[in-house]
N, C-alpha and C positions, 0 to 999 in steps of 0.2 A: 504492500499499501505507498502511496507517495504520501509526501508531507502534507500537500492540498488536502487531498483526498482524506487522509486520516483526520485533518482539523474541521472536514466538514463533518464526519463521522461523529467525532466528539461531539461536535457544536449540536448535534440532533439527539444527542442524550440528555441535554438538558430541557426536556421536557416541562412547559411550563414556565419557563422565565421569557425574558422579553431579548429573544435572538437578536433582533433590531441592533441591539446596543452593540454587536459584537464588532471588535475593531475600532469603537467609539470610546467617548470620554466616559460613559457610565460604565457601571462595573455588574459584572453576572453575577448572580448569589445560586447558593444550592451546592454545587460541586458532588463529586460522587457519593453514593451511601458507602456506609460501612461495609456492607455486605458486598457491594458491587467491588471497591478497593480491595477487599480479603481475596475475592476469586480473581482479579486480575495479579494480585502477589503471586498467587500459586500458577500463574499463567506465566507470566515474564520473571518471575523471582526476584532476589533482593537487588534494591540497587546500587551494587558494588561493585568495582572492577576487580579483574582476575588477579589472582595474587600468583605468584609465579612459585610452584613447589621447591620448598626447601629440601635437600637430601638430609634422610638422618644421619647418625653417626654411625651404625652398621655401614651405610651404603657407603662413608665418605671413609672408612676405615678399609672396606675390599677394596675401593679403586686405589688405594695407595701399591696394591701388588701388581697393578697394571702395568708392568714395564717388562723389556725383554731382559735389564739385568735381574730383576727378581726371578724371571724363569730362570734363568741359568742358576742363579744361587739356590734354585729349589730343586733342580736337578743336581747341583755339585750335593746338596744336605742327603738327597737319597741314596745316591753312590756311596756318600762315606757310610750312612748307617749299613747298607747291605755289604760294606768291606769290613765291617766292624770298625770303623773310625767313629766311635761316637765321639768323642771328645769334636772333632772337627763338625760333624752333624750337628752337635747341640749349639756350638758356636756361630755357627750359619744361622739356625733358626732364630736364635736370640736377636742375633743382627736384624733378621727381616721384621721380627717385632716391635724392638725397639725402634727402627726406622717410620714402621707403620703408625704407631702411638704417635710420636713426636709432630709426624704430619696431619694426623688426625686431629689432634688438639689445636695446630696453628689455623688449619680450615676451616675447622666447627667455628674457632673465636672469629676469623675473618667474617663468616657469612652472617654469625647473629648480632655482628656489630652495626649490622641496618634494618634489623627487624623491626624496629619503630616507623621507619620511612615508608608508611603505606596509608592506604585509604584517603584519594585524593579527595574526595568530597564527603568525607564522613562529619556528620554534624547535626545541626536539628534544621527543621524546615517547616515556614507559616504556611497550611492550607484551609481550604474549606470543605469540610465533609458534613452530609446531612444539614445543611445550610449553617452548619457551627465552624467557628474560628478554632483552628487546633495547631497545637504546634506537635509533630511528630518526628522520631529519626528519618533521617534521609533516606538509609536504608530502605525505609517502608513506602516511599514515594513510588506510585503506577502510574503508567500512563492514563490520560484523563484526568488526574487530580488537578484542581483549582489551586493555583499556587498564588500568593501574596509575595510580593517583595517589595523592599524599600533599602535606602542607603544601607551601606555595610553590610548585605546578605550577601552569602556566595549561594549562587544559583545552583538548585541542588539537580534538575535534570535538563534536558534541552527543551526548551518550553517554546510556543506561540504566544506572542503577546495578544491578550485582548483589551487591554486600557492601559495606555503610559501617560505619565504625566512628570515631564522633564528628567525622561531616563536615561542616565548615560554608564556604561559597562566599561570596565578595565577586561577587555580578551586580548591581553598580552601572553599570557601562558599558552594561548592557543592560535594568535596570529604575528605575534613577535612586534607586534605595534605598541608603541610607548603611550601612546594618547588613549584616552577615553572615548568609546564609541558612543555616539547618540543613538538611542533605540525611537522607533515610532511604530506604534499598533497599526495606525491608520494607512501606511506605507505599502504598498504592491511590490513585489519583489519576485522576480522569477525563481522558479522551483531548483532551476540549476546554476543560479548563480554564486559567485564565491561567498566563502565564509566570511568574509570581511565586509560584504556587501547586504547580507540578510539582516537587515537593520527592523525587522520586525520579529526576529526571532533572539532569544538568550541561550547561551550554551552552558552546560554543566561544568563547574569550577570556576567561572568566572564570577568576577565580584561587581557589586552594585554599586558605583561610586555615588550616584546621586539620582535623588527621585524616588517614585515608587511607580508599581506595575503590579496588574492582575493577568496571570497568563495560565496556558493549560500544556501541562507536561506530554510530551508527544514523544519522548524515547528517555530511555532509564539504561541504568549500567553499560552494557557492551556497545549497547544499540546508539549511545551518544556519539558525539565528536571525542571525546575523549577515550569512550570505550573502545571507539574503531583504533584508536592510536595504542589502546591498551593492549590491544588484540593481538597485534602488529609486533609490539616489542616483547611481548612473551613469547614469542616462535623462536627456536632453536636458533643461536647466535650462527650466523656465516662465518664470520672474520675470526681471527684467533687473535690471542696477545703475540707480540714477538719471542717471547722467550720460550712458550711452547712451541713455537715452530723450530726455532733453534737447538731447543732441548730434544724435541722427537727426533730430528736429523740427527743431531750426536750420538744418540742412544743407538740408534739403528746402525752408525758408523761403528761405533765399538763392539754392538753386539756383531757385527760382519768380522771386524778384525779380531774377535777371541774367537769365533768358530773358524778363520784361515787357519791363526796362530796355534789352535788346538789340533787341528788335521795337519798341517805342517810339522808338528813335534810330534805326533805319532807316528807319522811316515819315517821321520828321522831314527824314531827311536826304534822301530820294526827294522829298519834299515840294517841299524847296527848291530843288532841281533843279542845283544848281551843284558837285555831287560827282560823282566818276567811281564806277564800281563797285568799282576797286579800292582806292579811298579807302573807299567803305562798308564795305567787308571789313575793311581794316585797323583802322577806326574801331571798329569790333563787336569786332575782338579784342583792342583795347586796351582795350576798357571789359570786356569778359571779364575780362581778366587784372590790370584794378583793382581789380575787386569783390571777386573771389575772394581769400578770405584764404590765400594759398598758404603763408605762415609758420604757419598754426593748428597742422596735424598735428605739426609739431617742437616749437613752444612746449607744446601741450597735453600731449606726451610728457614733454617735459621736467619740466613743471609735476607730472606725477602721480609723476615718478622722484623729484623732488625731496621731495616728500610721502613718497613712502615711505621716502627715507631720515631724514626728520624722525622719521616715526611710528616707525623703527626704535630710535631713541634713547629712545623713552617704551613700550619693549617690545612694540611691535606690528608685527608682521612680516605683510608684503602678498604673498599667493601670486599674486594675479592683478593686473596692476596698473591697471587699471579700478575696481579696490575699493576703492582710494585715498580716492576724494571720498564713496564711495557710504557709508562712516560718518557723514561729516560732513550728508549729507541726510537719515539716518534719521528718523522721528518717533515712534519704537516701537520699545522693547527686550523681547525676550521673553529672559528668563534662567533657567538652568536653576540650583536652588538647590544640590544638593551639589557641591561643590567651586568652584564658581563664587560664589555668596554668601556660602557656607560652607566653613571650612576641610576639610571631611569626613575630620573625625577628633574621634571621641567625646570631650567633656569634662565633667569634673564641676561642676557650677554651683552645686550646693546640698549639706549633709550635714544630714540630718533624724534628730535621737535620739529617742528613744521618748518622755520627759518633756518633746516639742514642743521642745527648743533647736535654732535654724538657723544655720547655719554657712555665708555666703556664700564661694564659691569664685571666685577672678579669673584671668585667663589663658586662653589657648586652645590646643589641640593638643597634641602630644606634649612641645613644649618646657616645661619646669617654670617658665618664667617666669610669675611671678601668686602669691598667699598666700589661705591661709585665713583668712578674718578672722574674730576674736573670739577667747574665750581657747583655744588651741591646745595647752595645757599638760592639758586637762581630760583623764582617763583614759579615759572611755568611747569619746571622738573618735579617740584613738589606737588604740584596741581594734580599734573599727570598722574603721579604715586598715590594722591588720595583720591582722586576717581578709580583706580585700580584697586584701592581698600575698600572703598565703600560698594561700588557695584560686586559685591563679593558675596559668597554665603560658606567660605573654609574658615578653618581654624588653627593659631599656628601656638604653641605653647611649650615650655621648658619643663619637663618631668622627667623623672627617674634618672637624671645625669645628660640627658639628650634632647636635642631639639624633636618633638613630635608634632605631625599635622593631621590635620581631618578634610575633607572634601576635594574638589577637583583639583589636579596638579598645576592648570592653570590661574586659579584661583591663590593659589599657596604661593605659586611664584610672585604675585603681586606682594603678598605680605611680606615675604622674605626680602623683595624690593625695599619696602616701605622700613625694615629694620636694618640695613644696610645703610639707608637714608639718615638713621636717627630718630626715624617717629615712631611716636606710641601707637601701637596700633588700637589698645584699648581708649587711649584719650581720643583718639580721631571719632571712633565710632560713638565715643560720648559729647562729644561736640558736637557732632552732626547728626542729629537727633534722625534715623531712620523713618521715613513716614508710609513708604512703600517700597518692597523689593520685586523685582521683574528677573525671574528666574531665567537661565539660558536654556534655548529650545533650539532644535538642529533647525528647523524649518526657519526660523527667525535668524540664526546665528547672531545674535546679539544676546547682552543680557543688561538689567540697569537699576539702578536704585535713585527715587527720591529722597532727598534730605533736607531738613531744616537747622542752619547753622547760627539760628538765634536773631536773624535778621532777616534772611531771605531761605527761599527754597530751591533748591539745585537737581537738577536730573543730571545722572552721570550714566556712561554708558560705554561699554567695551563690546568689542566683537572682531569681525574679520574688517580688514581696510576698505574691500568693497563695499561693504553693507555701511560702514561708518561713513564714509566718503559721501554715499547716496544721501546721508541723512545731515549733511553739513553745509552751511551754506559761508561759513567764516573759517577763520585759525587762528590761533593763539601764538604772538609773537613776542619778540622784544619792544617791538613798537607797540603791542597792543593787538588788539582783535583787530583782522584785516581780511579782505576777501578773500576767500579758498584758492588757492592755486592747484586745481586737481593734478594738472600736469607734473607739478617739481612732487606731488607726494605720491603718485603713482610711481615715478622714476625712484623713487627712494623705495619703495616695497617691493619693485622688481628687483632691484640691486641686492636686497636682503635676502629676496626668495631665492636667487641663485645661489648664494652660499648656504642654502639648505637650512636656514631659519623659520621657524613657525611665529609667524606675526601676529599680533594683536595691536589693534588701534582704539583710539582712546577720546571721548568728546564728553563735552557739559553744557546746558545751557539753563539759564533764570528760568525757573517755573512761578508764573504771574498768579495763575489759579491753584489754589490748593488742591491736590489730587489730579492735576492736568501731568500727563504723560506722552505727548504727543512726540515721537522721534523727528522733529524737523527742524531744519534753520537751527542746528545745532554748532558750537564752535568746536573745531578738529584741536585736540592736547597734543598729539602724536603717537608714535607708536613703538612697541618694545618688540625685539628681537629675542624668540626663545630657541633654545636648543637643549639635549639633551647631553649634558656634557660628559666628555670622557674622562675617565678614571685619572687621577694625576700621574699614578704608577703605572700605567697601561703604557705611556709613547717607550719608557725607560725598559719595561719587560717585552716589548716586542723587538726593540733592539738587540737586545741581548739574546732572545733566541734566533733572529738573524746571525748574531756573531757566532752563536750555536750551529749554526746550519739549519734551521728550523725554520721554513716559511710559515707566513700566517695569512688567512683570508678572513674576511668579517662577512655572513652569510645574516642578513638580515629580511624582514617582512616590510620595513620603513620605505622611503620614498627614495628613489635613486639619488635626487640632489643632496636629500640630507645622508643618505650614508656615503657618498661621495666626500661631502665637508667632512665628517668625522673621521673618515679613512685618511685625508690629507693630514689632518692635524695628528692623528697618529701615527703619520708616517708610511702608513700602509702603501699608498700610490703616491703618484705625484697629480699635476693639475690636467695633464693631457691621458691620463689613464682612462682604460673604459670600464663602464658600469655594466657588467651584464643581470639581465632580469630573468623573471620567472618567464614573461610570454619568450624571450629570445631561447631560452634553454629548451621549452616546450617544441617550437621551431625544429632548433637543431637534434631534440632526441626523435624527430619524425623520419630525420634523415640516415638515423642510425647511430652507435656509441661512437664511431670513426670522426663524426661531424661534431658531436657533443664534446670529445674531447679537445677538439681544435679550437671549440669555443671557450672551456672552460680552463684549458692549460697556462694561459701567460694570465689569469685576470685574479685581482687579488681582493676585488669588490662586489658583492652578489645583494641584488636588492630586489625588495617586491617576489620575495622566493617562500613559496609554501611548503609543508611540511615534506609532502613526498618528494621535491624537488631537493630537499638538502640532502636528501638519501642518493638522488643522480649524483649530486656535485660530489659527494663524497666516494660513491662508487668510481668516478672518473679519476680522480687522484688516485684510488687505490689502484686501478687500471695502469697508470702512470707509474706504479712500483713505489709509493711511498705508504711507509706507516702512518696512518691518519688518527688523530685525538680530535675530538668533538666535544666544544665546550658548549654549555647552554643552562637556562634555569626555567625554561618553559614544555607545555608538553610537547608545543609544535619542535621542538628541538631532539625528544626522545628518541623516533625512527632513526634520526642520523646518527644519535650517540648508540644505539645499538649496532648499527651499523658498520660502524668506525672500528679499527683495531681497539682503540680506548674511548672511553665516554667520561666525558668530565664536566658534573652536575654543581652548580653555585649552592650552597648550602643556607644562607641566610634567607635569599629569596627565591630559592630554585622551588618548584614544586615536587609534590611526593612521587608524582610518575618519573620525574627528569631524576631525581636522586634514585629511585627503585632500579632504573635502567642504568645508572651509571657504573664505572669501575672505581672511579675516584669522585671523592665530594668535596671541595673549595670550602672551607668552614667559613672565611671571610670574605668572599664573593670576589677576590682581589687575583686580578690577572696576574699578577707578579708572585703571586704563591705557585703559578704554575711553573713560573721559572723554575724556582726553588725544589719544585717535584720534578723536573725535567733533570737538575743538578743531581738529586738525590737519587733518582731513577738510573742514570749513569753509572753513580758509585756502586749501586747495588749490580749492575751486569757488570762493571771492570773487578767487582770482589767475587763475582760467581766463576768468572773466567781463570781469577787468579787461584780458584779453590781446584777449578776442572782440571787446570794446570799442574797443579800442587800432585793432585791425586793420579792420574795420567801418567804424571812423569815417574810416579813410585812405583806404579802398575808396569810402565816401560822399562823401567829398570829390572824389576824381577822377571819378566819376560826375556831381557838380554842377559841377564843371570844364567836362566833355565837353558835359555839357547844355545849359550857357550859350552854349559856343562856339557849337554849332551854332545856336541860336536867334540868335545875333549874326551868322551867316553865316562867322565865321572856320575857319582851317586848323586840324587838329586840335591840340590845345596838349601835347601830348607823343605821341611814337613809342610802341610797343607794347612795344619792348624798354626804352624809358625807362621805363614805368609797372612792367615785371618787376622791373627795377633798384631802382625805390623801394620795390616791397611786400618783396622779397626781402632786399636786401643791407643798405639805409637803415634801413628799419623792423625786418627780421628777426632784426638784432642785438639790437635793442631788445625786443621781444616776447618773446624769449626767456628774458633779463635780467630782464624784469617778471615771470616766472614764479617769480624766485627771493625776492619780497617777502615779508617776516616778516609774523606775525601783527599784527593793528593793536592786541589787546587786549580787543576788546568783544565777540569771537565767541561765547564762551557766554552771553552776554545777552541776545542777541539768539535771536527766538525761527526755529525750522528754517522754511527755505521750504516753503510749500506742495508738496506731490506734483506739483498739477495747474501749477504755475506754470513756464513757459516760460524759457529763458533771454532770449529777447528781451521782457523785460518793462518798465515804466515808465521805470525809473531808466535802462538801459540804451538805451532808445529816445530818451530824453530827451537823455543824452548823446551819443548818434550824431550826432542830427540838429543840437544847438547846435553841437558841434566842427565836423562836416563840410559845414555850412552855412557858418560861417565862413572855415574853409580854402578849401574849394571856391569861395566867394563872393570872398576878398580876392585868389586867386588867381587867377581870373578876370580880375579889374578890372586887375590888375598886367598881365597878358599883354594884354589890349585896350588898354592905355595903353602899353604897350611898341612894338605895331605900328603905335599911331596915330603915335606920335613916330618912327617910320619906321626904326626896327629891321628886322631882315630874321626872317623867321620860326625860323630855326636859331637865333639869338640868343636870340629871347624864350622859345622852349622851352627854352632853356638856363637864363636865368634865373627862368623858371617854374619847375622840376624842383628848383632849389636852395631856393626859396623852399618849395616842398613837403618839402622834407628838413629844414630849420630848422621846418616847421610839425612834424612826424613826432618830431623832438626834443623840443620844448616839449610834445607832446600826451603823450609817453612819460613825463616827468616828473609830468605834472598826472594822470594816469592812475594812480600810485600808491595813491590812495585815491578811492573815490566820493562821499565826503561830507567827509573831512578835509581842511583846507587843507594846500598843501605846507609853509607855513611851520613847521606842529607837527610834522610828521614828522622823525624823526632822519636828518641827511643822509645817513650812511653804514651805515644799517640793511641796506640792501640796494647793496652797494657795486659788485655786478655790474653795474647799472642805471645806477650814477655812473661806470663806467667805458664802458658800452657807448654812452652818450648823444654824449661827443665822440670817441668812435672810430668811430661812424657818420657824423660830420659827417667827419672827417678822411681815412676812406676814400672818401667821394664827393669831396672835395676831389684827394685823390692820384690819383682815378679820370679826372679832369681833366689833370693833368698824365702821366700814362701812354699814351703812343702805344698803338694797336691799341684797350685798352679805350674811350678817348676818342673811337676813331672808331667803334668799334660803337654805344657810347650816343650819337654823334653832340653830344658837349658839348666845351666848351674853358674855360680858366682865366676866371675874373672877378676885379675888381679888387677891394683891401679895403673901397672906398668902398660899391660896388655890393653887397658883403657885409654892410656894417653896415645900409645901408639896407634889405635884405632882413630880416634879424634885426629891426629895429624892428617890419616890418608883421607877423612872424610872432609877437613878443611879445604884439600884441594878443590871441591866443588864451588866452595866460596869466590875463589880466585877464579876459577873459569866463569862462573855466572857474572860476575863484576866486568870480567873482559868482555861477557856480550853484550851487557848492558850497554857499557862504552862505545861499542861498535854500533849498537842501534841507535843510540843518540846521536853518534857521528853521521849514519847515516839520513836520520831525520834532517838533521840540519843543513846537509848537503842537496836535499832533494826540495828543501824548503828555500834555499839559496837559488 
């Protein structure tokens, strides 16, 4: 059923009522009966938005085991138990369970952090049922309900207006428009008209800013405009966080490498012919255990959790743990304008008097901070401001440590201007007694007030320049009241309009007869130029983004001229830059994705954009191989946020639908906080790289040690349980501590990593090969010489294990930076790692002296001389890694030059 047919069907239900008043100024009475309402509630369901299901603890725990690493370890545990190697099998199972518990706790905590961000239209609503006015829960609203709306109400459902009086509605959460929309019940609107043009309808979740109305609910829950968007954003997400993409690729690369290594080792041992079947199986288990970075899940979770806490200090709340790194990987930010780059509060920027005198106004928002530049004592300037204060229905007050306002944002802007001029609003209203108020109506395009100042009565009016000019015959100048020069004023108006300003003109006239309010032969006072000002920190934030290689585009539903003016002020584009509109995108899409991409690629300002077109813009940038982050605060932003790699919602003004869709929430609505989030995201990714390099290099060293031992025909240099001890306990403490590494300070001076760049790239591969070769090669030489010297296999293994632990200690310290020398890093910048290194060494030494543990690990105490000899051998790794870093720094400097 169409809206018009539904409207007619609902209309016919009001039997016995005066149906001729439908769409007029009279009000329909009666409403649904309670019985009808209950029947429809059963048919249509509760009036609430769908909530995406939250996974239970068991489900979160189970999916911690969905990894090729885990599969290999499970197989290794089963084989260990089959061969009677129970200690190895138990160790592996304990590792798996501990990692799963840590991952479950972190993920569950992150998901529950946003449980309160729901119920976009929850609250109470005023309806008439059985001819009686009632207040009911919004969830009980049904199609056909007769709804009463007044200033301050949140619209409970999509409604069609029956009657309206001076009704204005804030629909910015749906359309992105910063200005309230005037509504009119008697207007005739085509059913297929755009949302912003449906002036005889109100939509669920929007706010009544002024006036009152009576309306009929025509859609509830998921059938509303909000519900349609909510259904869309609760679908399965197509895009993935960058870290998930890279970790998955890394996982399969390592798993494939392990399979090839095991197969190669098995073939080598079979060709040698001096290994038993059990020895071959144990060797392959040991190899699998040595190469798999068992500590990676725990270290990865810890790194993300640390990043989440650090971001929270920078006003960034993480809803999904994996999203911690996503912001650092983004290469493109698509930002909403209203409330994100701007303050979402109209501010008067210029006052233009008829004799071409212009006053610049500083400050932003409802706070009276700022001033009017120039001679503020000028009488005509104050007269203009007085007119704006008196022809006004808003209020401005200081409460709770901040300025708060109530009423239309245009009216509020005049009150703020009065404060900046040093005028007392209360005193002005007391001195000029209001005799009559003429409220603003969209069809009139002006508002007015008749006031008595003790001697005379005055009619003050404000409205659109065109309307005010048609009412005026004179204008106020420094020479007095003169014949109006309409051409001059029209030139002033056009000049301001081209700059994207919203223009309000003001006029006055003396009222001779009490009660007379004829709007003619008035005297023109001047104009004010208003704009939703940019956030003072947004320009610097965008500059920092560009310095870090992150592009920023503004996407808004506002007018192209306004959008471009804001973009120029923010430094997003130049004077000659093109602005792409929704109509242009629609035409380009009709020609195919390639045409759309050609249109969108070079543009950084998009205006008159509808919600689904925001998605198309995001899709286009993603097709251009960008990792895209989308910021916003309205319901209209939610689909694009869902489509992007990362969704960022504003916490103060953001709607619950936007917050629920987002991966990150900026609690202070400050675009600059996003830059801090990008920096911390890059720190997190860098730390993850460091942990991976540490673990894989250790695994590679053990792999190299094994291969060399097999080539030399030597017994297995370490048994499986020793390898597991080395990777989990000795290195496990250090890799987790490495995740606490602070920023190095140059994160935002680097370009973002290419979306196609894997974790295994040149720098990490160099590090792994050099460090792993040195550790594995020297360990093999020591193991070989120990056996040649007549030492037992058990003692040689014991010394080799200690050497590998020492290698791990030094390697962990060197892994604090990929390029910076250890000598240049503050020693206690990461106290966790400084403590973890000696603790790891002491834990291993303690295990040598602890009965039971030493038996399971087949280790025993060594002498101080032996330990010093091993430390000297391990110290060679420090020298080689420092040389590698020096070579890397030199290469980077050469390439930069």
